[in-house]
C-alpha positions in Angstrom: -26.3 -36.9 20.3 -24.2 -34.2 18.5 -26.2 -31.7 16.6 -27.2 -28.0 16.4 -29.2 -28.7 19.6 -26.8 -30.6 21.7 -23.4 -32.3 22.2 -22.2 -34.4 25.0 -18.4 -34.4 25.3 -16.7 -37.6 24.3 -13.0 -36.9 25.1 -12.1 -37.6 21.5 -10.3 -34.3 21.0 -7.1 -34.7 18.9 -5.5 -31.7 20.5 -5.2 -33.7 23.8 -2.2 -35.4 22.1 -0.3 -32.2 22.8 0.4 -33.4 26.4 1.5 -29.9 27.3 0.8 -28.7 30.8 -2.1 -29.7 33.0 -5.3 -27.8 32.6 -5.9 -24.8 34.8 -5.0 -21.1 34.7 -2.7 -19.9 31.8 0.9 -20.1 32.7 2.3 -16.6 33.4 4.4 -15.2 30.6 6.0 -12.3 32.4 9.4 -13.4 31.4 8.8 -13.5 27.7 10.7 -11.2 25.3 8.5 -8.6 23.8 7.6 -9.2 20.2 6.4 -6.5 17.8 3.2 -8.3 16.6 1.8 -5.6 14.4 -1.6 -6.2 15.9 -4.5 -3.7 16.0 -5.4 -2.1 19.3 -7.9 -3.7 21.7 -10.5 -1.1 20.9 -10.2 -1.9 17.2 -10.4 -5.6 17.7 -13.4 -5.8 20.0 -16.3 -7.8 18.4 -18.8 -5.2 19.3 -17.9 -1.7 17.9 -19.5 1.5 19.0 -21.2 3.7 16.4 -21.4 7.4 16.8 -24.8 8.8 17.8 -24.7 11.3 15.0 -22.9 9.5 12.1 -22.0 11.0 8.8 -24.5 10.1 6.0 -24.9 9.9 2.3 -28.5 10.4 1.1 -30.0 7.7 -1.1 -33.6 8.1 -2.2 -34.2 10.4 0.8 -32.7 8.0 3.3 -29.4 8.5 5.2 -26.9 5.8 4.4 -23.4 5.2 5.8 -21.2 5.3 2.7 -19.6 2.0 2.0 -19.8 -1.3 3.7 -18.9 -2.7 7.1 -18.1 -6.4 7.4 -15.6 -7.8 4.9 -12.9 -5.4 4.0 -10.0 -6.2 1.7 -7.6 -3.3 1.8 -5.4 -3.2 -1.2 -7.1 -6.2 -2.7 -9.6 -6.6 -5.5 -10.8 -9.9 -4.2 -11.1 -11.7 -0.8 -8.0 -13.8 -1.1 -4.9 -13.0 0.8 -1.9 -11.6 -1.0 0.8 -14.3 -0.9 3.6 -11.9 -2.1 4.4 -10.1 1.2 7.8 -11.7 1.0 10.1 -12.7 -1.8 11.4 -16.2 -1.7 11.8 -17.5 1.8 9.5 -16.4 4.6 10.8 -13.9 7.2 12.8 -15.1 10.2 10.9 -16.6 13.1 10.7 -14.2 16.0 8.9 -16.4 18.6 7.9 -19.9 19.4 4.5 -20.7 20.9 2.3 -23.8 21.6 -0.9 -23.0 19.7 -1.7 -20.6 16.8 -5.3 -20.1 15.8 -5.9 -18.6 12.4 -9.2 -16.9 12.0 -11.0 -14.8 14.6 -14.6 -15.7 14.0 -16.7 -18.0 16.3 -14.7 -21.1 15.2 -11.3 -19.5 16.0 -12.5 -17.7 19.2 -14.0 -21.0 20.5 -10.9 -23.0 19.7 -8.6 -20.4 21.4 -11.0 -20.0 24.3 -11.1 -23.8 25.0 -7.2 -23.9 24.7 -6.5 -20.8 26.7 -4.5 -22.7 29.3 -2.0 -23.2 26.5 -1.6 -19.4 25.9 -2.8 -19.5 22.3 -2.2 -16.7 19.8 -5.2 -15.9 17.6 -4.9 -14.1 14.3 -7.7 -12.2 12.5 -7.2 -10.5 9.1 -9.7 -7.8 9.9 -9.1 -5.5 12.8 -12.4 -6.5 14.4 -12.8 -10.1 15.8 -16.0 -12.1 15.5 -16.2 -13.0 11.8 -19.8 -13.1 10.7 -20.8 -12.8 14.3 -19.5 -9.2 14.6 -21.8 -6.6 16.1 -22.1 -2.9 16.7 -23.6 -0.7 19.5 -25.6 2.4 18.7 -26.9 4.7 21.4 -26.8 1.8 23.9 -28.5 -0.7 21.5 -26.3 -3.7 20.5 -27.1 -5.4 17.2 -25.7 -8.0 14.9 -23.9 -7.6 11.6 -24.4 -11.3 10.7 -25.6 -14.4 12.5 -28.0 -13.5 15.2 -29.1 -16.5 17.3 -28.4 -20.1 18.4 -30.9 -23.0 18.8 -32.1 -23.7 22.3 -29.7 -26.3 23.7 -30.8 -29.5 25.3 -30.1 -29.9 29.1 -26.9 -31.5 30.2 -25.1 -31.0 26.9 -21.8 -29.3 26.1 -23.7 -26.5 24.3 -25.8 -25.7 27.3 -22.8 -25.7 29.7 -20.7 -23.7 27.2 -23.5 -21.0 26.8 -23.8 -20.9 30.6 -20.1 -20.4 31.0 -20.2 -17.4 28.7 -23.2 -16.0 30.6 -25.6 -16.3 27.7 -28.3 -18.0 29.8 -28.5 -14.8 32.0 -28.6 -12.5 29.0 -30.8 -14.4 26.6 -34.4 -13.9 25.4 -35.9 -17.0 24.0 -38.0 -16.9 20.9 -40.3 -19.9 20.7 -43.0 -18.6 18.3 -43.3 -19.3 14.6 -41.9 -16.5 12.5 -44.6 -14.2 11.2 -44.9 -13.9 7.5 -45.6 -10.8 5.4 -47.9 -11.6 2.5 -49.6 -9.1 0.2 -48.5 -6.2 2.4 -49.9 -7.7 5.7 -48.1 -9.4 8.6 -49.6 -12.8 9.4 -48.5 -13.9 12.8 -50.4 -17.2 12.5 -49.4 -18.1 8.9 -47.9 -21.4 10.0 -51.1 -22.1 12.0 -53.1 -21.6 8.8 -54.6 -18.3 10.0 -55.4 -15.6 7.5 -54.9 -17.8 4.4 -57.1 -19.8 2.0 -58.5 -23.2 3.0 -56.2 -25.0 0.5 -53.1 -23.2 1.8 -54.1 -23.9 5.4 -54.4 -27.7 4.6 -51.0 -27.7 3.0 -49.5 -25.8 5.9 -51.0 -28.3 8.3 -49.4 -31.2 6.4 -46.1 -29.4 6.3 -46.2 -28.9 10.1 -46.8 -32.7 10.5 -43.7 -33.3 8.4 -41.6 -30.8 10.3 -42.7 -32.3 13.6 -41.8 -35.8 12.4 -38.3 -34.7 11.4 -37.7 -32.8 14.6 -38.9 -35.4 17.1 -38.4 -38.8 15.3 -36.2 -38.5 12.2 -33.8 -35.7 13.0 -30.6 -35.9 11.0 -27.7 -35.5 13.4 -24.9 -33.4 12.1 -21.9 -33.6 13.0 -22.0 -37.3 12.5 -22.1 -39.5 15.6 -21.5 -43.0 14.1 -23.7 -46.0 13.6 -27.2 -46.1 12.1 -27.8 -42.4 12.7 -25.1 -41.7 10.2 -26.7 -44.0 7.6 -29.9 -41.9 7.9 -27.9 -38.7 7.3 -26.2 -40.3 4.3 -29.6 -41.3 2.8 -31.0 -37.8 3.2 -27.8 -36.2 1.9 -28.2 -37.8 -1.5 -31.3 -35.8 -2.3 -32.3 -32.1 -2.2 -34.5 -30.6 0.5 -37.1 -29.8 -2.2 -37.3 -33.4 -3.3 -37.6 -34.7 0.2 -40.3 -32.3 1.2 -42.3 -33.0 -1.9 -42.1 -36.7 -1.3 -43.2 -36.4 2.3 -46.0 -33.9 1.6 -47.4 -36.1 -1.2 -49.7 -33.2 -2.3 -49.4 -30.1 -4.4 -47.4 -27.4 -2.5 -49.0 -23.9 -2.9 -46.9 -21.1 -4.1 -47.1 -19.2 -0.8 -45.9 -22.2 1.2 -43.1 -22.9 -1.3 -42.2 -19.2 -0.9 -42.0 -19.4 2.9 -39.7 -22.5 2.7 -37.6 -20.8 0.0 -37.3 -17.6 2.0 -36.0 -19.6 5.0 -33.5 -21.4 2.9 -32.3 -18.2 1.2 -32.0 -16.5 4.6 -30.3 -19.4 6.3 -28.2 -21.0 3.5 -28.0 -18.3 0.8 -29.3 -21.1 -1.5 -32.6 -22.5 -2.5 -34.4 -25.7 -1.3 -33.7 -27.0 -4.8 -29.9 -26.7 -4.2 -29.3 -27.8 -0.6 -29.1 -31.3 0.8 -32.1 -32.7 2.6 -29.9 -33.7 5.5 -28.6 -30.2 6.0 -31.9 -28.6 5.3 -33.8 -30.6 7.9 -30.9 -30.2 10.4 -31.8 -26.5 10.3 -35.5 -26.5 9.7 -36.5 -29.1 12.3 -34.2 -27.6 15.0 -36.1 -24.3 14.8 -39.0 -26.2 16.5 -37.1 -26.0 19.8 -36.7 -22.2 19.9 -34.0 -19.6 19.4 -31.7 -18.0 22.0 -31.3 -14.3 21.2 -28.6 -12.4 23.1 -27.9 -8.7 23.1 -26.2 -8.0 19.7 -27.0 -11.5 18.5 -24.1 -13.9 18.4 -21.6 -10.9 18.7 -22.4 -11.3 22.5 -20.9 -14.8 22.4 -17.9 -13.5 20.4 -17.4 -10.7 22.9 -17.4 -12.9 25.9 -14.7 -15.2 24.4 -12.7 -12.2 23.2 -12.7 -10.7 26.8 -11.5 -14.0 28.2 -8.7 -14.2 25.7 -7.8 -10.5 26.3 -7.3 -11.4 30.0 -4.4 -13.7 29.0 -2.5 -10.5 28.2 -2.6 -9.6 31.9 0.3 -12.1 32.2 2.5 -10.3 29.7 4.3 -6.9 30.0 2.1 -4.0 29.0 4.6 -3.0 26.3 4.0 -6.4 24.7 0.2 -6.0 24.3 -1.9 -6.9 22.3 -0.1 -10.3 22.3 -2.6 -13.1 22.3 -5.3 -11.3 20.3 -3.8 -10.2 17.0 -6.4 -8.3 15.0 -5.4 -6.8 11.6 -2.9 -9.6 11.2 -3.5 -11.4 7.9 -1.8 -14.8 7.8 -0.4 -15.4 4.3 1.7 -18.6 4.7 1.6 -21.7 6.8 4.3 -24.3 6.3 5.9 -27.2 8.2 9.4 -26.7 9.7 12.1 -29.2 9.3 13.8 -30.6 12.4 12.7 -31.7 15.8 9.4 -30.7 17.4 7.2 -31.1 14.4 6.6 -27.3 14.4 4.8 -25.1 11.8 5.8 -21.7 10.6 3.1 -19.1 10.4 3.7 -15.9 8.5 1.5 -12.9 8.7 1.2 -9.3 7.5 0.6 -6.9 10.5 -1.7 -3.9 10.5 1.4 -1.9 9.6 2.0 -3.9 6.4 5.1 -5.6 7.7 5.8 -9.4 7.4 6.5 -11.4 10.6 6.7 -15.1 11.4 6.4 -17.5 14.4 6.7 -21.2 15.0 3.9 -23.1 16.6 3.6 -26.7 17.9 0.0 -26.9 16.8 -2.1 -24.7 14.4 -5.9 -24.5 14.2 -7.1 -23.4 10.8 -10.3 -21.6 11.7 -10.7 -19.7 8.4 -12.7 -20.8 5.4 -11.2 -23.6 3.3 -10.8 -21.4 0.3 -8.4 -19.3 2.4 -6.7 -22.5 3.7 -6.0 -23.5 0.1 -4.3 -20.2 -0.5 -2.2 -20.0 2.7 -1.1 -23.6 3.4 2.1 -24.1 1.6 1.8 -26.8 -1.1 -1.5 -28.1 0.3 -2.0 -30.2 -2.8 1.1 -32.2 -1.8 0.5 -32.2 1.9 -3.1 -33.5 1.6 -4.3 -34.0 -2.0 -7.7 -35.3 -0.8 -8.4 -32.1 1.2 -7.2 -30.0 -1.7 -9.7 -31.7 -4.1 -12.5 -31.6 -1.5 -12.1 -27.8 -1.2 -12.6 -27.6 -5.0 -16.0 -29.2 -4.5 -17.1 -26.4 -2.1 -19.0 -23.3 -3.3 -19.7 -20.2 -1.3 -22.3 -17.4 -1.6 -22.2 -13.7 -0.7 -24.6 -12.0 1.6 -25.7 -8.5 2.6 -27.0 -7.4 6.0 -28.5 -3.9 6.5 -29.1 -2.4 9.9 -31.5 0.5 10.1 -30.8 2.8 13.1 -34.1 4.3 14.3 -35.0 7.1 16.7 -38.4 5.6 17.3 -40.1 2.9 19.3 -41.1 -0.3 17.4 -44.7 -1.1 18.5 -44.9 -4.7 17.2 -43.2 -7.3 19.4 -41.5 -9.8 17.0 -38.2 -11.4 16.3 -38.1 -12.3 12.6 -40.6 -11.5 9.9 -40.2 -13.3 6.5 -41.1 -11.1 3.5 -43.0 -13.0 0.9 -44.5 -10.0 -1.0 -47.1 -11.3 -3.5 -46.2 -15.0 -2.7 -44.5 -15.6 -6.0 -40.9 -16.3 -5.1 -37.7 -17.0 -7.0 -37.3 -20.8 -7.3 -33.9 -21.0 -9.0 -30.6 -19.1 -9.3 -31.6 -17.3 -12.5 -34.8 -15.8 -11.1 -33.0 -14.9 -7.8 -30.3 -13.1 -9.7 -33.0 -11.1 -11.6 -35.1 -10.3 -8.5 -32.8 -9.3 -5.6 -34.5 -8.4 -2.4 -34.4 -8.6 1.4 -35.7 -11.9 2.7 -36.5 -11.2 6.3 -36.3 -8.4 8.9 -35.3 -8.9 12.5 -36.0 -6.7 15.5 -32.4 -5.9 16.3 -33.4 -4.9 19.9 -35.6 -7.9 20.5 -33.5 -9.0 23.5 -34.6 -5.8 25.4 -38.1 -7.4 25.8 -41.7 -6.8 24.8 -42.1 -3.9 27.2 -39.1 -2.0 26.0 -40.3 1.4 24.9 -36.9 3.1 24.2 -36.6 5.6 21.5 -33.5 4.0 20.0 -34.0 0.8 18.0 -32.6 -1.1 15.2 -34.0 -3.2 12.4 -31.7 -5.9 10.9 -32.5 -6.8 7.2 -31.1 -10.0 5.7 -30.4 -9.9 2.0 -28.8 -13.1 0.7 -27.3 -13.3 -2.8 -28.4 -16.9 -3.8 -26.6 -17.0 -7.1 -23.0 -18.0 -7.8 -21.4 -14.7 -8.8 -23.2 -12.7 -6.2 -20.2 -12.4 -4.0 -18.2 -10.7 -6.8 -20.9 -8.0 -7.1 -19.9 -6.7 -3.6 -16.4 -5.6 -4.4 -16.6 -2.3 -6.2 -18.0 1.2 -5.4 -20.4 1.2 -8.3 -22.0 -1.9 -6.8 -22.4 -0.2 -3.4 -24.3 2.5 -5.3 -26.5 -0.1 -7.0 -27.2 -2.0 -3.8 -28.0 1.1 -1.8 -30.4 2.3 -4.5 -32.1 -1.2 -4.5 -32.3 -1.2 -0.7 -33.8 2.2 -0.1 -37.3 1.5 -1.4 -37.3 -1.8 0.4 -36.4 -0.1 3.7 -39.4 2.3 3.2 -41.7 -0.6 2.5 -40.6 -2.4 5.7 -41.0 0.8 7.8 -44.5 1.2 6.5 -45.3 -2.4 7.3 -44.1 -1.8 10.9 -45.8 1.7 11.2 -42.5 3.5 11.6 -42.0 6.9 9.9 -39.1 7.3 7.5 -38.1 10.5 9.3 -37.1 8.2 12.3 -34.2 6.7 10.3 -30.9 8.0 11.5 -28.8 5.8 9.3 -28.8 2.7 7.1 -25.6 0.6 7.5 -24.9 -2.1 4.9 -22.6 -5.0 5.8 -21.1 -7.3 3.1 -19.9 -10.8 3.5 -18.0 -12.0 0.5 -17.9 -15.8 1.3 -20.5 -15.8 4.0 -21.8 -19.3 3.5 -20.7 -22.6 2.2 -23.4 -24.2 0.0 -24.8 -27.3 1.6 -25.0 -29.2 -1.6 -26.2 -32.8 -1.8 -23.6 -35.6 -1.3 -20.9 -33.6 0.4 -21.4 -35.6 3.6 -22.4 -38.9 2.0 -19.5 -39.0 -0.4 -16.8 -38.3 2.2 -16.0 -34.7 1.1 -16.7 -33.4 4.6 -14.6 -36.1 6.2 -11.6 -35.0 4.0 -12.2 -31.4 4.8 -12.1 -32.0 8.6 -9.1 -34.4 8.7 -6.0 -33.0 10.5 -2.7 -32.9 8.6 0.3 -34.6 10.2 -0.7 -33.9 13.8 0.2 -30.2 13.0 -2.8 -28.6 11.4 -6.4 -28.9 12.6 -9.5 -27.6 10.9 -12.4 -25.9 12.7 -14.9 -23.9 10.6 -18.5 -24.0 9.5 -17.4 -25.3 6.1 -16.2 -28.5 7.8 -19.8 -29.7 7.2 -20.6 -27.3 4.4 -23.2 -25.8 6.7 -23.6 -22.3 8.1 -24.3 -23.4 11.6 -22.7 -21.7 14.6 -23.4 -24.8 16.7 -21.3 -27.0 14.4 -18.4 -24.6 14.8 -18.6 -24.9 18.6 -18.9 -28.7 18.5 -15.9 -29.2 16.1 -13.9 -26.8 18.3 -14.8 -28.9 21.3 -13.8 -32.2 19.5 -10.5 -30.9 18.3 -9.4 -29.2 21.5 -10.4 -31.7 24.2 
């Protein structure tokens, strides 16, 4: 069964058609001619970046903030699309020919390159730092996440379990199996989902909801990616309604505001969209999987990115030192991908290096591991090459997201992983109200992996602030909006610190991270009507597509599973 929980390899990978060399160690490249790649240094491209112990700050409402965002950075651009005008007319001449190019250095791209490392792949990332939304930082010895923070506990004997073990995650992980505590009316309720500390009516509704979740987790779980047969039909059925519709049908009773708020908070945090917007298939694929626990590594999923980055960096041991970085090309923004005429069925990849110069190479196979909106911009004449894919991309929507990390010189007394912040229990239930009432949805203990007995003085709180309205991503571009968001965030940080009994004087810095197109919206019918099938389909045995928006779902596990399928 393929899902967020598990995947058993099927040997169906399309990349196996390459018939290159036998699997094993990467072929030495000591004889290659050095190419000026324009790549950022190894230190700059590492998925976990170190933060100075005494950083420079800007004071906002009495709290020290790092001025400007980390995360998405678009130098010289007013929007997150690549600039196609780095060359006039024809692309620059080809300077090298390789077997595999991977475009996008997030989890999808890193996994694809890692699984294909015996073919000496070259991986491009437009930002200096690899990891995508799984990037991380390390402050005073504490690693923390700038984006996605955990994976679902894998089932034994599956690809996911063996893959995590290969990366050393099983030795580094702390497993969170508890229900997330909920903050309601200024108090943290660890037993909210057990009906503790709430009214009798709310407790009854929560009990019914738990029955529904258990049924979906253990009996009716919607398996995504699709596996074929009757299980797919069940996914298609669920995909034609919203999660809100399905939960209301299954509950068959009034849903109290506080329970609706808890479900909505989870959807906002996980999907950047409300339960009234997302597909029941996608919603249950997430919600029900949470029943099996969460694997939390040091620095969240940046640990996974770091392990793969290290393995790919080792490929450079086989190239002359003067040629490095070679396989890992951070700060290299791909701006054009087009087929080459002639034998070999090759593809030309053109990129702008960290120095601003244009370069090009030829590749036998290309893995597009960037978002589809970027694919649409960089694949030459995509509307002609694959009109169905081009039209499918038009049906996708994306939402922006903010993450804030609060660096503390103080212990955190409460042992928790994730607390959802419900406030007074009256939560936004549509885009309009979410736009008018912007706030942090949940707070994670960024140093949770250190364990319950960790009493260190350096800690991090990670705050998740989705923007669940359509133009939210555009509010992240300009300096005035940084000022607005930092001013909105400061009082929320103070309230969270008070909730956790941490003094504001313990804050060393608040660091905001922006993600301009963080999440594809898991809208109804995208799976059932074939949109996702069109999004995933390779083009001419040249271009392969591996990214979370293949299934319009922000699931790390799906990135890994698709990478496995297309690289076997």
